[in-house]
C-alpha positions as a Markdown table, in Angstrom:
| # | Residue | x | y | z |
|---|---|---|---|---|
| 1 | Unk | -2.0 | -0.9 | -16.1 |
| 2 | Unk | -1.2 | -3.4 | -13.4 |
| 3 | Unk | -2.9 | -6.6 | -12.4 |
| 4 | Unk | -2.6 | -10.2 | -11.6 |
| 5 | Unk | -4.4 | -13.5 | -11.5 |
| 6 | Unk | -5.4 | -16.0 | -8.9 |
| 7 | Unk | -6.5 | -15.3 | -5.3 |
| 8 | Unk | -4.9 | -13.2 | -2.6 |
| 9 | Unk | -1.9 | -14.8 | -0.8 |
| 10 | Unk | -2.7 | -15.8 | 2.8 |
| 11 | Unk | -1.2 | -13.4 | 5.4 |
| 12 | Unk | -1.1 | -13.6 | 9.2 |
| 13 | Unk | -1.5 | -9.9 | 9.6 |
| 14 | Unk | -3.0 | -6.9 | 7.7 |
| 15 | Unk | -1.2 | -6.6 | 4.3 |
| 16 | Unk | -1.7 | -4.5 | 1.2 |
| 17 | Unk | -1.5 | -6.6 | -2.0 |
| 18 | Unk | -0.1 | -3.8 | -4.2 |
| 19 | Unk | 0.4 | -3.3 | -7.9 |
| 20 | Unk | 1.9 | -0.2 | -9.4 |
| 21 | Unk | 3.4 | 1.4 | -12.4 |
| 22 | Unk | 5.1 | 4.5 | -13.7 |
| 23 | Unk | 8.3 | 4.7 | -11.6 |
| 24 | Unk | 11.1 | 5.7 | -11.2 |
| 25 | Unk | 11.0 | 9.0 | -13.1 |
| 26 | Unk | 7.4 | 9.4 | -14.2 |
| 27 | Unk | 5.7 | 9.4 | -10.8 |
| 28 | Unk | 3.8 | 6.5 | -9.4 |
| 29 | Unk | 0.3 | 5.2 | -9.8 |
| 30 | Unk | -0.7 | 2.1 | -7.8 |
| 31 | Unk | -3.0 | 0.6 | -5.3 |
| 32 | Unk | -4.3 | -2.6 | -4.0 |
| 33 | Unk | -6.5 | -4.7 | -1.7 |
| 34 | Unk | -6.0 | -4.8 | 2.1 |
| 35 | Unk | -5.9 | -8.5 | 3.0 |
| 36 | Unk | -4.9 | -10.7 | 5.8 |
| 37 | Unk | -5.9 | -11.5 | 9.4 |
| 38 | Unk | -7.6 | -8.5 | 11.1 |
| 39 | Unk | -7.6 | -6.5 | 7.8 |
| 40 | Unk | -11.1 | -5.2 | 8.6 |
| 41 | Unk | -9.4 | -3.1 | 11.3 |
| 42 | Unk | -7.3 | -1.2 | 8.8 |
| 43 | Unk | -8.4 | 2.4 | 8.3 |
| 44 | Unk | -5.3 | 4.1 | 6.7 |
| 45 | Unk | -2.3 | 3.1 | 4.7 |
| 46 | Unk | 0.9 | 5.0 | 4.3 |
| 47 | Unk | 3.3 | 4.2 | 1.5 |
| 48 | Unk | 6.8 | 5.6 | 2.1 |
| 49 | Unk | 9.5 | 5.4 | -0.7 |
| 50 | Unk | 13.2 | 5.2 | -0.2 |
| 51 | Unk | 13.7 | 8.8 | -1.3 |
| 52 | Unk | 11.3 | 10.2 | 1.3 |
| 53 | Unk | 8.2 | 10.5 | -0.9 |
| 54 | Unk | 5.2 | 9.5 | 1.3 |
| 55 | Unk | 1.6 | 8.8 | 0.1 |
| 56 | Unk | -1.4 | 8.1 | 2.3 |
| 57 | Unk | -4.9 | 6.9 | 1.7 |
| 58 | Unk | -8.0 | 5.9 | 3.6 |
| 59 | Unk | -9.0 | 2.3 | 3.2 |
| 60 | Unk | -12.3 | 2.3 | 1.3 |
| 61 | Unk | -14.2 | -1.0 | 0.7 |
| 62 | Unk | -10.9 | -2.8 | 1.4 |
| 63 | Unk | -8.9 | -0.9 | -1.2 |
| 64 | Unk | -6.3 | 1.9 | -1.3 |
| 65 | Unk | -5.1 | 4.0 | -4.2 |
| 66 | Unk | -1.9 | 6.1 | -4.5 |
| 67 | Unk | -0.8 | 8.7 | -7.1 |
| 68 | Unk | 2.4 | 10.7 | -7.0 |
| 69 | Unk | 3.6 | 13.2 | -9.6 |
| 70 | Unk | 7.1 | 13.0 | -8.2 |
| 71 | Unk | 10.0 | 10.6 | -8.9 |
| 72 | Unk | 10.1 | 7.7 | -6.4 |
| 73 | Unk | 12.8 | 5.3 | -5.4 |
| 74 | Unk | 12.2 | 1.7 | -4.4 |
| 75 | Unk | 11.9 | -0.1 | -2.1 |
| 76 | Unk | 8.9 | 1.3 | -0.3 |
| 77 | Unk | 7.5 | 0.5 | 3.1 |
| 78 | Unk | 3.8 | 0.0 | 3.8 |
| 79 | Unk | 2.4 | 1.1 | 7.1 |
| 80 | Unk | -1.2 | 0.0 | 8.0 |
| 81 | Unk | -3.0 | 1.7 | 10.9 |
| 82 | Unk | -6.4 | 1.5 | 12.5 |
| 83 | Unk | -8.9 | 4.4 | 13.0 |
| 84 | Unk | -7.1 | 5.6 | 16.1 |
| 85 | Unk | -3.7 | 5.7 | 14.4 |
| 86 | Unk | -2.4 | 2.5 | 16.1 |
| 87 | Unk | 0.0 | 0.7 | 13.7 |
| 88 | Unk | -1.3 | -2.7 | 12.8 |
| 89 | Unk | 1.4 | -3.8 | 10.5 |
| 90 | Unk | 4.4 | -2.7 | 8.4 |
| 91 | Unk | 5.9 | -4.5 | 5.4 |
| 92 | Unk | 8.1 | -3.7 | 2.4 |
| 93 | Unk | 6.8 | -3.4 | -1.2 |
| 94 | Unk | 8.2 | -3.5 | -4.7 |
């Protein structure tokens, strides 16, 4: 299980406030809320791990969920795109 308390941190661009568990050898389960300025434009999020594992999800009700049954290596990069595939933001995670 993953979680936290308090409100979302302020961001000046779209950002995924991620929580995850299970790595490095047991796979990865995680997700989060898409927050920040212009976050309503976000349609897809790609999570790419250092060892090349890539996961992608459609933003639904402001949330994304990722599940991998493969080992992952941190750090990961988060790419947020709009409905036409235009990259809105990229940031690191974990």
